[in-house]
N, CA, C, O and CB atoms as a CASP TS submission, in Angstrom:
PFRMAT TS
TARGET T0000
AUTHOR 0000-0000-0000
METHOD Language model
MODEL 1
PARENT N/A
ATOM      1  N   UNK     1     -11.440 -86.921  29.747  1.00  0.00           N
ATOM      2  CA  UNK     1     -10.759 -86.033  28.847  1.00  0.00           C
ATOM      3  C   UNK     1      -9.368 -85.760  29.421  1.00  0.00           C
ATOM      4  O   UNK     1      -9.215 -85.425  30.595  1.00  0.00           O
ATOM      5  CB  UNK     1     -11.565 -84.719  28.637  1.00  0.00           C
ATOM      6  N   UNK     2      -8.382 -85.909  28.579  1.00  0.00           N
ATOM      7  CA  UNK     2      -7.022 -85.660  29.039  1.00  0.00           C
ATOM      8  C   UNK     2      -6.740 -84.167  29.003  1.00  0.00           C
ATOM      9  O   UNK     2      -7.506 -83.373  28.455  1.00  0.00           O
ATOM     10  CB  UNK     2      -5.997 -86.429  28.176  1.00  0.00           C
ATOM     11  N   UNK     3      -5.625 -83.820  29.602  1.00  0.00           N
ATOM     12  CA  UNK     3      -5.251 -82.409  29.671  1.00  0.00           C
ATOM     13  C   UNK     3      -4.964 -81.844  28.276  1.00  0.00           C
ATOM     14  O   UNK     3      -5.293 -80.695  27.982  1.00  0.00           O
ATOM     15  CB  UNK     3      -4.025 -82.230  30.576  1.00  0.00           C
ATOM     16  N   UNK     4      -4.349 -82.663  27.429  1.00  0.00           N
ATOM     17  CA  UNK     4      -4.027 -82.210  26.072  1.00  0.00           C
ATOM     18  C   UNK     4      -5.302 -81.978  25.257  1.00  0.00           C
ATOM     19  O   UNK     4      -5.384 -81.001  24.512  1.00  0.00           O
ATOM     20  CB  UNK     4      -3.123 -83.240  25.362  1.00  0.00           C
ATOM     21  N   UNK     5      -6.284 -82.851  25.386  1.00  0.00           N
ATOM     22  CA  UNK     5      -7.538 -82.679  24.661  1.00  0.00           C
ATOM     23  C   UNK     5      -8.277 -81.431  25.128  1.00  0.00           C
ATOM     24  O   UNK     5      -8.855 -80.710  24.316  1.00  0.00           O
ATOM     25  CB  UNK     5      -8.424 -83.910  24.834  1.00  0.00           C
ATOM     26  N   UNK     6      -8.260 -81.175  26.431  1.00  0.00           N
ATOM     27  CA  UNK     6      -8.911 -79.984  26.972  1.00  0.00           C
ATOM     28  C   UNK     6      -8.254 -78.711  26.465  1.00  0.00           C
ATOM     29  O   UNK     6      -8.926 -77.748  26.095  1.00  0.00           O
ATOM     30  CB  UNK     6      -8.884 -80.010  28.493  1.00  0.00           C
ATOM     31  N   UNK     7      -6.918 -78.724  26.456  1.00  0.00           N
ATOM     32  CA  UNK     7      -6.168 -77.575  25.941  1.00  0.00           C
ATOM     33  C   UNK     7      -6.497 -77.348  24.470  1.00  0.00           C
ATOM     34  O   UNK     7      -6.709 -76.214  24.040  1.00  0.00           O
ATOM     35  CB  UNK     7      -4.646 -77.787  26.125  1.00  0.00           C
ATOM     36  N   UNK     8      -6.538 -78.425  23.710  1.00  0.00           N
ATOM     37  CA  UNK     8      -6.846 -78.339  22.281  1.00  0.00           C
ATOM     38  C   UNK     8      -8.253 -77.788  22.071  1.00  0.00           C
ATOM     39  O   UNK     8      -8.464 -76.933  21.211  1.00  0.00           O
ATOM     40  CB  UNK     8      -6.708 -79.722  21.611  1.00  0.00           C
ATOM     41  N   UNK     9      -9.208 -78.271  22.848  1.00  0.00           N
ATOM     42  CA  UNK     9     -10.602 -77.852  22.694  1.00  0.00           C
ATOM     43  C   UNK     9     -10.804 -76.406  23.128  1.00  0.00           C
ATOM     44  O   UNK     9     -11.597 -75.685  22.523  1.00  0.00           O
ATOM     45  CB  UNK     9     -11.519 -78.767  23.498  1.00  0.00           C
ATOM     46  N   UNK    10     -10.103 -75.978  24.160  1.00  0.00           N
ATOM     47  CA  UNK    10     -10.306 -74.639  24.714  1.00  0.00           C
ATOM     48  C   UNK    10      -9.540 -73.570  23.940  1.00  0.00           C
ATOM     49  O   UNK    10     -10.069 -72.483  23.708  1.00  0.00           O
ATOM     50  CB  UNK    10      -9.887 -74.612  26.170  1.00  0.00           C
ATOM     51  N   UNK    11      -8.304 -73.863  23.536  1.00  0.00           N
ATOM     52  CA  UNK    11      -7.469 -72.821  22.948  1.00  0.00           C
ATOM     53  C   UNK    11      -7.224 -72.994  21.450  1.00  0.00           C
ATOM     54  O   UNK    11      -7.376 -72.041  20.686  1.00  0.00           O
ATOM     55  CB  UNK    11      -6.159 -72.781  23.657  1.00  0.00           C
ATOM     56  N   UNK    12      -6.856 -74.168  21.037  1.00  0.00           N
ATOM     57  CA  UNK    12      -6.415 -74.361  19.661  1.00  0.00           C
ATOM     58  C   UNK    12      -7.587 -74.303  18.673  1.00  0.00           C
ATOM     59  O   UNK    12      -7.482 -73.630  17.648  1.00  0.00           O
ATOM     60  CB  UNK    12      -5.689 -75.695  19.530  1.00  0.00           C
ATOM     61  N   UNK    13      -8.677 -74.979  18.951  1.00  0.00           N
ATOM     62  CA  UNK    13      -9.810 -75.018  18.023  1.00  0.00           C
ATOM     63  C   UNK    13     -10.402 -73.633  17.749  1.00  0.00           C
ATOM     64  O   UNK    13     -10.648 -73.309  16.587  1.00  0.00           O
ATOM     65  CB  UNK    13     -10.889 -75.928  18.571  1.00  0.00           C
ATOM     66  N   UNK    14     -10.643 -72.801  18.774  1.00  0.00           N
ATOM     67  CA  UNK    14     -11.166 -71.461  18.472  1.00  0.00           C
ATOM     68  C   UNK    14     -10.196 -70.617  17.632  1.00  0.00           C
ATOM     69  O   UNK    14     -10.625 -69.848  16.772  1.00  0.00           O
ATOM     70  CB  UNK    14     -11.481 -70.729  19.769  1.00  0.00           C
ATOM     71  N   UNK    15      -8.895 -70.763  17.884  1.00  0.00           N
ATOM     72  CA  UNK    15      -7.917 -70.017  17.096  1.00  0.00           C
ATOM     73  C   UNK    15      -7.908 -70.474  15.644  1.00  0.00           C
ATOM     74  O   UNK    15      -7.811 -69.653  14.732  1.00  0.00           O
ATOM     75  CB  UNK    15      -6.524 -70.171  17.698  1.00  0.00           C
ATOM     76  N   UNK    16      -8.009 -71.774  15.430  1.00  0.00           N
ATOM     77  CA  UNK    16      -8.070 -72.296  14.062  1.00  0.00           C
ATOM     78  C   UNK    16      -9.333 -71.809  13.355  1.00  0.00           C
ATOM     79  O   UNK    16      -9.279 -71.417  12.189  1.00  0.00           O
ATOM     80  CB  UNK    16      -8.025 -73.837  14.068  1.00  0.00           C
ATOM     81  N   UNK    17     -10.456 -71.830  14.047  1.00  0.00           N
ATOM     82  CA  UNK    17     -11.712 -71.371  13.450  1.00  0.00           C
ATOM     83  C   UNK    17     -11.633 -69.883  13.121  1.00  0.00           C
ATOM     84  O   UNK    17     -12.103 -69.450  12.069  1.00  0.00           O
ATOM     85  CB  UNK    17     -12.897 -71.646  14.398  1.00  0.00           C
ATOM     86  N   UNK    18     -11.036 -69.099  14.027  1.00  0.00           N
ATOM     87  CA  UNK    18     -10.879 -67.670  13.774  1.00  0.00           C
ATOM     88  C   UNK    18     -10.000 -67.427  12.555  1.00  0.00           C
ATOM     89  O   UNK    18     -10.329 -66.586  11.718  1.00  0.00           O
ATOM     90  CB  UNK    18     -10.286 -66.972  15.001  1.00  0.00           C
ATOM     91  N   UNK    19      -8.895 -68.142  12.440  1.00  0.00           N
ATOM     92  CA  UNK    19      -8.002 -67.995  11.296  1.00  0.00           C
ATOM     93  C   UNK    19      -8.718 -68.389  10.006  1.00  0.00           C
ATOM     94  O   UNK    19      -8.581 -67.713   8.986  1.00  0.00           O
ATOM     95  CB  UNK    19      -6.735 -68.848  11.487  1.00  0.00           C
ATOM     96  N   UNK    20      -9.467 -69.461  10.052  1.00  0.00           N
ATOM     97  CA  UNK    20     -10.203 -69.925   8.870  1.00  0.00           C
ATOM     98  C   UNK    20     -11.237 -68.886   8.441  1.00  0.00           C
ATOM     99  O   UNK    20     -11.356 -68.580   7.255  1.00  0.00           O
ATOM    100  CB  UNK    20     -10.892 -71.278   9.155  1.00  0.00           C
ATOM    101  N   UNK    21     -11.989 -68.342   9.410  1.00  0.00           N
ATOM    102  CA  UNK    21     -12.987 -67.313   9.103  1.00  0.00           C
ATOM    103  C   UNK    21     -12.325 -66.045   8.575  1.00  0.00           C
ATOM    104  O   UNK    21     -12.851 -65.410   7.661  1.00  0.00           O
ATOM    105  CB  UNK    21     -13.821 -66.988  10.350  1.00  0.00           C
ATOM    106  N   UNK    22     -11.177 -65.669   9.138  1.00  0.00           N
ATOM    107  CA  UNK    22     -10.470 -64.466   8.697  1.00  0.00           C
ATOM    108  C   UNK    22      -9.992 -64.613   7.258  1.00  0.00           C
ATOM    109  O   UNK    22     -10.130 -63.684   6.462  1.00  0.00           O
ATOM    110  CB  UNK    22      -9.280 -64.173   9.620  1.00  0.00           C
ATOM    111  N   UNK    23      -9.440 -65.755   6.923  1.00  0.00           N
ATOM    112  CA  UNK    23      -8.973 -65.999   5.555  1.00  0.00           C
ATOM    113  C   UNK    23     -10.155 -65.962   4.586  1.00  0.00           C
ATOM    114  O   UNK    23     -10.044 -65.417   3.488  1.00  0.00           O
ATOM    115  CB  UNK    23      -8.236 -67.362   5.460  1.00  0.00           C
ATOM    116  N   UNK    24     -11.273 -66.536   4.988  1.00  0.00           N
ATOM    117  CA  UNK    24     -12.477 -66.525   4.150  1.00  0.00           C
ATOM    118  C   UNK    24     -12.952 -65.092   3.905  1.00  0.00           C
ATOM    119  O   UNK    24     -13.336 -64.749   2.787  1.00  0.00           O
ATOM    120  CB  UNK    24     -13.602 -67.354   4.809  1.00  0.00           C
ATOM    121  N   UNK    25     -12.926 -64.255   4.947  1.00  0.00           N
ATOM    122  CA  UNK    25     -13.343 -62.856   4.827  1.00  0.00           C
ATOM    123  C   UNK    25     -12.427 -62.092   3.876  1.00  0.00           C
ATOM    124  O   UNK    25     -12.903 -61.348   3.019  1.00  0.00           O
ATOM    125  CB  UNK    25     -13.353 -62.180   6.206  1.00  0.00           C
ATOM    126  N   UNK    26     -11.122 -62.272   4.023  1.00  0.00           N
ATOM    127  CA  UNK    26     -10.176 -61.550   3.171  1.00  0.00           C
ATOM    128  C   UNK    26     -10.334 -61.972   1.713  1.00  0.00           C
ATOM    129  O   UNK    26     -10.220 -61.137   0.816  1.00  0.00           O
ATOM    130  CB  UNK    26      -8.730 -61.794   3.642  1.00  0.00           C
ATOM    131  N   UNK    27     -10.593 -63.244   1.467  1.00  0.00           N
ATOM    132  CA  UNK    27     -10.779 -63.710   0.092  1.00  0.00           C
ATOM    133  C   UNK    27     -12.041 -63.129  -0.530  1.00  0.00           C
ATOM    134  O   UNK    27     -12.082 -62.919  -1.742  1.00  0.00           O
ATOM    135  CB  UNK    27     -10.836 -65.233   0.053  1.00  0.00           C
ATOM    136  N   UNK    28     -13.081 -62.864   0.274  1.00  0.00           N
ATOM    137  CA  UNK    28     -14.334 -62.325  -0.249  1.00  0.00           C
ATOM    138  C   UNK    28     -14.277 -60.812  -0.462  1.00  0.00           C
ATOM    139  O   UNK    28     -15.070 -60.269  -1.231  1.00  0.00           O
ATOM    140  CB  UNK    28     -15.471 -62.665   0.692  1.00  0.00           C
ATOM    141  N   UNK    29     -13.346 -60.123   0.214  1.00  0.00           N
ATOM    142  CA  UNK    29     -13.243 -58.667   0.088  1.00  0.00           C
ATOM    143  C   UNK    29     -12.749 -58.282  -1.302  1.00  0.00           C
ATOM    144  O   UNK    29     -11.911 -58.962  -1.893  1.00  0.00           O
ATOM    145  CB  UNK    29     -12.300 -58.095   1.163  1.00  0.00           C
ATOM    146  N   UNK    30     -13.284 -57.185  -1.804  1.00  0.00           N
ATOM    147  CA  UNK    30     -12.844 -56.680  -3.100  1.00  0.00           C
ATOM    148  C   UNK    30     -12.411 -55.234  -2.943  1.00  0.00           C
ATOM    149  O   UNK    30     -12.875 -54.526  -2.049  1.00  0.00           O
ATOM    150  CB  UNK    30     -13.965 -56.808  -4.164  1.00  0.00           C
ATOM    151  N   UNK    31     -11.524 -54.808  -3.817  1.00  0.00           N
ATOM    152  CA  UNK    31     -11.061 -53.431  -3.811  1.00  0.00           C
ATOM    153  C   UNK    31     -12.150 -52.558  -4.426  1.00  0.00           C
ATOM    154  O   UNK    31     -12.699 -52.915  -5.469  1.00  0.00           O
ATOM    155  CB  UNK    31      -9.712 -53.283  -4.583  1.00  0.00           C
ATOM    156  N   UNK    32     -12.478 -51.415  -3.804  1.00  0.00           N
ATOM    157  CA  UNK    32     -13.540 -50.571  -4.357  1.00  0.00           C
ATOM    158  C   UNK    32     -13.096 -49.920  -5.669  1.00  0.00           C
ATOM    159  O   UNK    32     -11.922 -49.599  -5.853  1.00  0.00           O
ATOM    160  CB  UNK    32     -13.947 -49.488  -3.340  1.00  0.00           C
ATOM    161  N   UNK    33     -14.044 -49.736  -6.564  1.00  0.00           N
ATOM    162  CA  UNK    33     -13.720 -49.026  -7.801  1.00  0.00           C
ATOM    163  C   UNK    33     -13.693 -47.521  -7.523  1.00  0.00           C
ATOM    164  O   UNK    33     -13.999 -47.081  -6.415  1.00  0.00           O
ATOM    165  CB  UNK    33     -14.750 -49.364  -8.928  1.00  0.00           C
ATOM    166  N   UNK    34     -13.328 -46.749  -8.527  1.00  0.00           N
ATOM    167  CA  UNK    34     -13.135 -45.307  -8.329  1.00  0.00           C
ATOM    168  C   UNK    34     -14.419 -44.622  -7.856  1.00  0.00           C
ATOM    169  O   UNK    34     -14.370 -43.758  -6.981  1.00  0.00           O
ATOM    170  CB  UNK    34     -12.650 -44.657  -9.628  1.00  0.00           C
ATOM    171  N   UNK    35     -15.565 -44.999  -8.428  1.00  0.00           N
ATOM    172  CA  UNK    35     -16.839 -44.370  -8.063  1.00  0.00           C
ATOM    173  C   UNK    35     -17.177 -44.659  -6.595  1.00  0.00           C
ATOM    174  O   UNK    35     -17.567 -43.757  -5.854  1.00  0.00           O
ATOM    175  CB  UNK    35     -17.980 -44.873  -8.988  1.00  0.00           C
ATOM    176  N   UNK    36     -17.027 -45.909  -6.188  1.00  0.00           N
ATOM    177  CA  UNK    36     -17.330 -46.273  -4.804  1.00  0.00           C
ATOM    178  C   UNK    36     -16.364 -45.586  -3.836  1.00  0.00           C
ATOM    179  O   UNK    36     -16.769 -45.142  -2.761  1.00  0.00           O
ATOM    180  CB  UNK    36     -17.264 -47.802  -4.625  1.00  0.00           C
ATOM    181  N   UNK    37     -15.090 -45.500  -4.217  1.00  0.00           N
ATOM    182  CA  UNK    37     -14.109 -44.852  -3.360  1.00  0.00           C
ATOM    183  C   UNK    37     -14.417 -43.371  -3.176  1.00  0.00           C
ATOM    184  O   UNK    37     -14.349 -42.857  -2.059  1.00  0.00           O
ATOM    185  CB  UNK    37     -12.715 -45.027  -3.935  1.00  0.00           C
ATOM    186  N   UNK    38     -14.757 -42.678  -4.269  1.00  0.00           N
ATOM    187  CA  UNK    38     -15.062 -41.251  -4.145  1.00  0.00           C
ATOM    188  C   UNK    38     -16.332 -41.028  -3.327  1.00  0.00           C
ATOM    189  O   UNK    38     -16.434 -40.044  -2.595  1.00  0.00           O
ATOM    190  CB  UNK    38     -15.213 -40.615  -5.533  1.00  0.00           C
ATOM    191  N   UNK    39     -17.292 -41.931  -3.448  1.00  0.00           N
ATOM    192  CA  UNK    39     -18.522 -41.813  -2.657  1.00  0.00           C
ATOM    193  C   UNK    39     -18.215 -41.972  -1.171  1.00  0.00           C
ATOM    194  O   UNK    39     -18.726 -41.211  -0.350  1.00  0.00           O
ATOM    195  CB  UNK    39     -19.562 -42.865  -3.105  1.00  0.00           C
ATOM    196  N   UNK    40     -17.393 -42.945  -0.820  1.00  0.00           N
ATOM    197  CA  UNK    40     -17.020 -43.159   0.580  1.00  0.00           C
ATOM    198  C   UNK    40     -16.199 -41.985   1.101  1.00  0.00           C
ATOM    199  O   UNK    40     -16.407 -41.527   2.224  1.00  0.00           O
ATOM    200  CB  UNK    40     -16.230 -44.471   0.738  1.00  0.00           C
ATOM    201  N   UNK    41     -15.257 -41.495   0.278  1.00  0.00           N
ATOM    202  CA  UNK    41     -14.421 -40.362   0.687  1.00  0.00           C
ATOM    203  C   UNK    41     -15.261 -39.115   0.902  1.00  0.00           C
ATOM    204  O   UNK    41     -15.032 -38.369   1.854  1.00  0.00           O
ATOM    205  CB  UNK    41     -13.337 -40.088  -0.360  1.00  0.00           C
ATOM    206  N   UNK    42     -16.231 -38.882   0.026  1.00  0.00           N
ATOM    207  CA  UNK    42     -17.109 -37.712   0.156  1.00  0.00           C
ATOM    208  C   UNK    42     -17.950 -37.817   1.438  1.00  0.00           C
ATOM    209  O   UNK    42     -18.089 -36.839   2.174  1.00  0.00           O
ATOM    210  CB  UNK    42     -18.036 -37.582  -1.090  1.00  0.00           C
ATOM    211  N   UNK    43     -18.504 -38.997   1.697  1.00  0.00           N
ATOM    212  CA  UNK    43     -19.317 -39.173   2.905  1.00  0.00           C
ATOM    213  C   UNK    43     -18.471 -38.983   4.163  1.00  0.00           C
ATOM    214  O   UNK    43     -18.934 -38.394   5.140  1.00  0.00           O
ATOM    215  CB  UNK    43     -19.974 -40.569   2.913  1.00  0.00           C
ATOM    216  N   UNK    44     -17.242 -39.477   4.142  1.00  0.00           N
ATOM    217  CA  UNK    44     -16.351 -39.308   5.293  1.00  0.00           C
ATOM    218  C   UNK    44     -16.004 -37.836   5.497  1.00  0.00           C
ATOM    219  O   UNK    44     -16.000 -37.348   6.627  1.00  0.00           O
ATOM    220  CB  UNK    44     -15.065 -40.133   5.106  1.00  0.00           C
ATOM    221  N   UNK    45     -15.714 -37.133   4.408  1.00  0.00           N
ATOM    222  CA  UNK    45     -15.403 -35.707   4.505  1.00  0.00           C
ATOM    223  C   UNK    45     -16.569 -34.902   5.045  1.00  0.00           C
ATOM    224  O   UNK    45     -16.380 -34.017   5.879  1.00  0.00           O
ATOM    225  CB  UNK    45     -14.999 -35.169   3.153  1.00  0.00           C
ATOM    226  N   UNK    46     -17.769 -35.200   4.582  1.00  0.00           N
ATOM    227  CA  UNK    46     -18.965 -34.502   5.084  1.00  0.00           C
ATOM    228  C   UNK    46     -19.149 -34.791   6.577  1.00  0.00           C
ATOM    229  O   UNK    46     -19.507 -33.902   7.349  1.00  0.00           O
ATOM    230  CB  UNK    46     -20.237 -34.935   4.286  1.00  0.00           C
ATOM    231  N   UNK    47     -18.903 -36.027   6.968  1.00  0.00           N
ATOM    232  CA  UNK    47     -19.004 -36.368   8.392  1.00  0.00           C
ATOM    233  C   UNK    47     -18.006 -35.598   9.237  1.00  0.00           C
ATOM    234  O   UNK    47     -18.343 -35.124  10.322  1.00  0.00           O
ATOM    235  CB  UNK    47     -18.795 -37.857   8.591  1.00  0.00           C
ATOM    236  N   UNK    48     -16.769 -35.468   8.742  1.00  0.00           N
ATOM    237  CA  UNK    48     -15.759 -34.680   9.456  1.00  0.00           C
ATOM    238  C   UNK    48     -16.197 -33.224   9.581  1.00  0.00           C
ATOM    239  O   UNK    48     -16.068 -32.628  10.650  1.00  0.00           O
ATOM    240  CB  UNK    48     -14.400 -34.763   8.738  1.00  0.00           C
ATOM    241  N   UNK    49     -16.714 -32.649   8.498  1.00  0.00           N
ATOM    242  CA  UNK    49     -17.163 -31.257   8.552  1.00  0.00           C
ATOM    243  C   UNK    49     -18.306 -31.064   9.548  1.00  0.00           C
ATOM    244  O   UNK    49     -18.309 -30.104  10.319  1.00  0.00           O
ATOM    245  CB  UNK    49     -17.603 -30.795   7.167  1.00  0.00           C
ATOM    246  N   UNK    50     -19.267 -31.973   9.529  1.00  0.00           N
ATOM    247  CA  UNK    50     -20.401 -31.866  10.455  1.00  0.00           C
ATOM    248  C   UNK    50     -19.923 -31.954  11.899  1.00  0.00           C
ATOM    249  O   UNK    50     -20.334 -31.158  12.744  1.00  0.00           O
ATOM    250  CB  UNK    50     -21.440 -32.971  10.173  1.00  0.00           C
ATOM    251  N   UNK    51     -19.055 -32.923  12.177  1.00  0.00           N
ATOM    252  CA  UNK    51     -18.554 -33.056  13.549  1.00  0.00           C
ATOM    253  C   UNK    51     -17.722 -31.840  13.957  1.00  0.00           C
ATOM    254  O   UNK    51     -17.759 -31.425  15.116  1.00  0.00           O
ATOM    255  CB  UNK    51     -17.715 -34.336  13.688  1.00  0.00           C
ATOM    256  N   UNK    52     -16.972 -31.267  13.014  1.00  0.00           N
ATOM    257  CA  UNK    52     -16.193 -30.063  13.309  1.00  0.00           C
ATOM    258  C   UNK    52     -17.082 -28.886  13.643  1.00  0.00           C
ATOM    259  O   UNK    52     -16.818 -28.158  14.600  1.00  0.00           O
ATOM    260  CB  UNK    52     -15.304 -29.711  12.137  1.00  0.00           C
ATOM    261  N   UNK    53     -18.147 -28.689  12.853  1.00  0.00           N
ATOM    262  CA  UNK    53     -19.069 -27.592  13.136  1.00  0.00           C
ATOM    263  C   UNK    53     -19.787 -27.793  14.466  1.00  0.00           C
ATOM    264  O   UNK    53     -19.997 -26.832  15.206  1.00  0.00           O
ATOM    265  CB  UNK    53     -20.088 -27.457  12.010  1.00  0.00           C
ATOM    266  N   UNK    54     -20.161 -29.017  14.772  1.00  0.00           N
ATOM    267  CA  UNK    54     -20.816 -29.282  16.065  1.00  0.00           C
ATOM    268  C   UNK    54     -19.862 -28.936  17.204  1.00  0.00           C
ATOM    269  O   UNK    54     -20.255 -28.279  18.168  1.00  0.00           O
ATOM    270  CB  UNK    54     -21.268 -30.773  16.168  1.00  0.00           C
ATOM    271  N   UNK    55     -18.614 -29.376  17.095  1.00  0.00           N
ATOM    272  CA  UNK    55     -17.623 -29.057  18.135  1.00  0.00           C
ATOM    273  C   UNK    55     -17.381 -27.564  18.253  1.00  0.00           C
ATOM    274  O   UNK    55     -17.245 -27.040  19.359  1.00  0.00           O
ATOM    275  CB  UNK    55     -16.309 -29.761  17.844  1.00  0.00           C
ATOM    276  N   UNK    56     -17.325 -26.874  17.114  1.00  0.00           N
ATOM    277  CA  UNK    56     -17.114 -25.428  17.120  1.00  0.00           C
ATOM    278  C   UNK    56     -18.265 -24.708  17.813  1.00  0.00           C
ATOM    279  O   UNK    56     -18.038 -23.825  18.640  1.00  0.00           O
ATOM    280  CB  UNK    56     -16.953 -24.907  15.691  1.00  0.00           C
ATOM    281  N   UNK    57     -19.485 -25.078  17.484  1.00  0.00           N
ATOM    282  CA  UNK    57     -20.635 -24.401  18.088  1.00  0.00           C
ATOM    283  C   UNK    57     -20.785 -24.737  19.569  1.00  0.00           C
ATOM    284  O   UNK    57     -21.203 -23.885  20.352  1.00  0.00           O
ATOM    285  CB  UNK    57     -21.910 -24.775  17.348  1.00  0.00           C
ATOM    286  N   UNK    58     -20.456 -25.939  19.957  1.00  0.00           N
ATOM    287  CA  UNK    58     -20.486 -26.282  21.390  1.00  0.00           C
ATOM    288  C   UNK    58     -19.475 -25.429  22.131  1.00  0.00           C
ATOM    289  O   UNK    58     -19.778 -24.879  23.190  1.00  0.00           O
ATOM    290  CB  UNK    58     -20.190 -27.796  21.616  1.00  0.00           C
ATOM    291  N   UNK    59     -18.268 -25.316  21.575  1.00  0.00           N
ATOM    292  CA  UNK    59     -17.242 -24.480  22.205  1.00  0.00           C
ATOM    293  C   UNK    59     -17.671 -23.023  22.220  1.00  0.00           C
ATOM    294  O   UNK    59     -17.442 -22.320  23.204  1.00  0.00           O
ATOM    295  CB  UNK    59     -15.899 -24.627  21.473  1.00  0.00           C
ATOM    296  N   UNK    60     -18.291 -22.561  21.139  1.00  0.00           N
ATOM    297  CA  UNK    60     -18.747 -21.183  21.032  1.00  0.00           C
ATOM    298  C   UNK    60     -19.798 -20.863  22.099  1.00  0.00           C
ATOM    299  O   UNK    60     -19.803 -19.764  22.654  1.00  0.00           O
ATOM    300  CB  UNK    60     -19.315 -20.921  19.636  1.00  0.00           C
ATOM    301  N   UNK    61     -20.676 -21.805  22.383  1.00  0.00           N
ATOM    302  CA  UNK    61     -21.707 -21.607  23.400  1.00  0.00           C
ATOM    303  C   UNK    61     -21.111 -21.777  24.797  1.00  0.00           C
ATOM    304  O   UNK    61     -21.546 -21.116  25.740  1.00  0.00           O
ATOM    305  CB  UNK    61     -22.878 -22.595  23.190  1.00  0.00           C
ATOM    306  N   UNK    62     -20.128 -22.650  24.932  1.00  0.00           N
ATOM    307  CA  UNK    62     -19.562 -22.958  26.243  1.00  0.00           C
ATOM    308  C   UNK    62     -18.748 -21.793  26.798  1.00  0.00           C
ATOM    309  O   UNK    62     -18.746 -21.587  28.012  1.00  0.00           O
ATOM    310  CB  UNK    62     -18.692 -24.201  26.156  1.00  0.00           C
ATOM    311  N   UNK    63     -18.060 -21.031  25.962  1.00  0.00           N
ATOM    312  CA  UNK    63     -17.194 -19.947  26.434  1.00  0.00           C
ATOM    313  C   UNK    63     -17.986 -18.881  27.190  1.00  0.00           C
ATOM    314  O   UNK    63     -17.597 -18.539  28.306  1.00  0.00           O
ATOM    315  CB  UNK    63     -16.459 -19.308  25.255  1.00  0.00           C
ATOM    316  N   UNK    64     -19.089 -18.331  26.635  1.00  0.00           N
ATOM    317  CA  UNK    64     -19.831 -17.325  27.410  1.00  0.00           C
ATOM    318  C   UNK    64     -20.456 -17.890  28.682  1.00  0.00           C
ATOM    319  O   UNK    64     -20.487 -17.215  29.711  1.00  0.00           O
ATOM    320  CB  UNK    64     -20.915 -16.716  26.552  1.00  0.00           C
ATOM    321  N   UNK    65     -20.951 -19.120  28.616  1.00  0.00           N
ATOM    322  CA  UNK    65     -21.546 -19.717  29.815  1.00  0.00           C
ATOM    323  C   UNK    65     -20.485 -19.889  30.881  1.00  0.00           C
ATOM    324  O   UNK    65     -20.742 -19.628  32.056  1.00  0.00           O
ATOM    325  CB  UNK    65     -22.208 -21.076  29.491  1.00  0.00           C
ATOM    326  N   UNK    66     -19.299 -20.323  30.494  1.00  0.00           N
ATOM    327  CA  UNK    66     -18.207 -20.485  31.456  1.00  0.00           C
ATOM    328  C   UNK    66     -17.803 -19.141  32.056  1.00  0.00           C
ATOM    329  O   UNK    66     -17.529 -19.059  33.254  1.00  0.00           O
ATOM    330  CB  UNK    66     -16.995 -21.148  30.785  1.00  0.00           C
ATOM    331  N   UNK    67     -17.764 -18.081  31.237  1.00  0.00           N
ATOM    332  CA  UNK    67     -17.410 -16.771  31.753  1.00  0.00           C
ATOM    333  C   UNK    67     -18.455 -16.247  32.742  1.00  0.00           C
ATOM    334  O   UNK    67     -18.102 -15.575  33.711  1.00  0.00           O
ATOM    335  CB  UNK    67     -17.241 -15.793  30.606  1.00  0.00           C
ATOM    336  N   UNK    68     -19.720 -16.545  32.510  1.00  0.00           N
ATOM    337  CA  UNK    68     -20.778 -16.118  33.427  1.00  0.00           C
ATOM    338  C   UNK    68     -20.634 -16.871  34.750  1.00  0.00           C
ATOM    339  O   UNK    68     -20.733 -16.272  35.821  1.00  0.00           O
ATOM    340  CB  UNK    68     -22.189 -16.362  32.805  1.00  0.00           C
ATOM    341  N   UNK    69     -20.399 -18.190  34.676  1.00  0.00           N
ATOM    342  CA  UNK    69     -20.305 -18.988  35.893  1.00  0.00           C
ATOM    343  C   UNK    69     -19.050 -18.667  36.688  1.00  0.00           C
ATOM    344  O   UNK    69     -19.112 -18.573  37.913  1.00  0.00           O
ATOM    345  CB  UNK    69     -20.332 -20.461  35.553  1.00  0.00           C
ATOM    346  N   UNK    70     -17.915 -18.495  36.023  1.00  0.00           N
ATOM    347  CA  UNK    70     -16.658 -18.245  36.719  1.00  0.00           C
ATOM    348  C   UNK    70     -16.567 -16.783  37.112  1.00  0.00           C
ATOM    349  O   UNK    70     -16.028 -16.466  38.173  1.00  0.00           O
ATOM    350  CB  UNK    70     -15.457 -18.642  35.843  1.00  0.00           C
ATOM    351  N   UNK    71     -17.077 -15.892  36.290  1.00  0.00           N
ATOM    352  CA  UNK    71     -17.116 -14.470  36.615  1.00  0.00           C
ATOM    353  C   UNK    71     -15.832 -13.735  36.290  1.00  0.00           C
ATOM    354  O   UNK    71     -15.413 -12.854  37.041  1.00  0.00           O
ATOM    355  CB  UNK    71     -17.424 -14.297  38.057  1.00  0.00           C
ATOM    356  N   UNK    72     -15.206 -14.085  35.184  1.00  0.00           N
ATOM    357  CA  UNK    72     -13.977 -13.353  34.793  1.00  0.00           C
ATOM    358  C   UNK    72     -14.302 -11.997  34.297  1.00  0.00           C
ATOM    359  O   UNK    72     -13.402 -11.243  33.927  1.00  0.00           O
ATOM    360  CB  UNK    72     -13.202 -14.100  33.729  1.00  0.00           C
TER
END
């Protein structure tokens, strides 16, 4: 195997395959309709709210525990 063939096999072929697969994926993707978009947006918003409440309650519990340990 020559150096050029090795370079082609190691670097060029995987890049070409990746580009080909990427183009195939983009062609298969479709834009969501209004109903699907609102469903995804609602689920994302609910997830943000849940994570916010979890963070708030963790902080709420952490403050008194920290004050007890530090002794302010």
